[in-house]
Each structure stands twice: as C-alpha cells, then as structure tokens.
C-alpha positions as CSV (number, residue, x, y, z in Angstrom):
1,M,66.6,118.1,79.1
2,D,70.1,119.3,79.9
3,D,71.0,119.0,83.6
4,K,72.7,122.4,83.4
5,L,69.4,124.0,82.3
6,K,67.6,122.3,85.2
7,Q,70.1,123.7,87.6
8,Y,69.5,127.2,86.3
9,F,65.8,126.8,86.8
10,A,66.4,125.5,90.3
11,L,68.6,128.5,91.0
12,F,65.9,130.8,89.7
13,G,63.4,129.0,92.1
14,G,65.8,129.5,94.9
15,W,66.1,133.2,94.1
16,L,62.3,133.5,94.1
17,S,62.3,131.7,97.5
18,A,64.8,134.2,98.8
19,I,62.6,137.1,97.7
20,L,59.7,135.4,99.4
21,L,61.6,135.2,102.6
22,F,62.9,138.8,102.3
23,L,59.4,140.1,101.8
24,G,58.3,138.1,104.8
25,T,60.9,139.9,107.0
26,L,59.6,143.2,105.8
27,G,56.1,142.1,106.8
28,L,54.8,141.9,103.2
29,S,53.0,138.9,102.1
30,F,50.9,138.0,99.1
31,E,48.6,135.0,99.2
32,W,49.5,133.9,95.7
33,F,53.3,134.3,96.2
34,N,54.2,131.3,98.4
35,Q,56.5,128.3,98.2
36,E,53.9,126.2,96.4
37,S,53.4,128.8,93.7
38,I,57.2,129.2,93.2
39,D,57.6,125.4,92.9
40,A,54.8,125.2,90.4
41,F,56.3,128.1,88.4
42,V,59.7,126.3,88.2
43,V,57.9,123.1,87.1
44,V,56.2,125.0,84.3
45,L,59.5,126.5,83.2
46,I,61.1,123.0,83.1
47,A,58.2,121.6,81.2
48,S,58.2,124.6,78.7
49,V,61.7,124.0,77.5
50,P,61.0,120.7,75.6
51,F,57.8,122.2,74.3
52,I,59.6,125.2,72.9
53,V,62.3,123.0,71.3
54,V,59.7,120.8,69.7
55,M,57.7,123.8,68.5
56,Y,60.8,125.3,67.0
57,G,61.5,122.1,65.1
58,V,58.0,121.9,63.8
59,W,58.2,125.5,62.7
60,K,61.6,125.1,61.1
61,N,60.6,121.9,59.3
62,S,57.1,122.9,58.2
63,Y,57.1,123.9,54.5
64,R,54.1,126.0,54.9
65,L,55.6,128.6,57.3
66,S,58.4,130.2,55.4
67,N,58.7,131.5,51.9
68,K,62.0,129.8,51.3
69,A,60.4,126.5,52.4
70,K,57.4,127.0,50.1
71,R,59.8,127.6,47.1
72,Q,61.8,124.5,48.1
73,E,58.6,122.4,48.3
74,E,57.4,123.7,44.9
75,E,60.8,122.9,43.3
76,L,60.8,119.4,44.7
77,K,57.3,118.8,43.3
78,R,58.3,120.2,39.9
79,K,61.3,117.8,39.8
80,G,59.0,114.9,40.8
81,L,61.0,114.3,44.0
82,K,57.9,114.7,46.2
C-alpha cells in the first residue's frame, strides 16, 4: 500500500486520539472509545484498502457483472476466441 495513504490513516488515528483526550478533559468517557479501539480501527482501515482494490479489480474484470462485459464475452465466443 502507498506510504502516503498509510500516513493519512495514521493522521486520522491521531485525530481520533486527540478527540479522545479532549473528551477526557471534559469529563466524558466511553468505554468503547479508547486508544485500543482507535488503533484497531486504524488497522482495519489500512487492511481495507487492499481488499477494496482487489474487489474493484474482480468486479471490473468479471464478465458476469456488467452488460458491456457480457456482450464482449458473447462476441468473443461467437468469433471462437474464447
């Protein structure tokens, strides 16, 4: 994955951490919103990017998902190229 994208996710995690600290100064706390949950969320974001890229590639290259791809597949079969 691109290092720049990882930096953006780290920046987002830092922003969430700043919100956590800000809420702590106001006396607000949520059990589920802590540093561990923020770190886990950032890891999920980082892991999601390659998954999304691969899923897009599968969708784009699958001849069964778009009408244009279906017509192209039929034409290739008709010409005996597939």
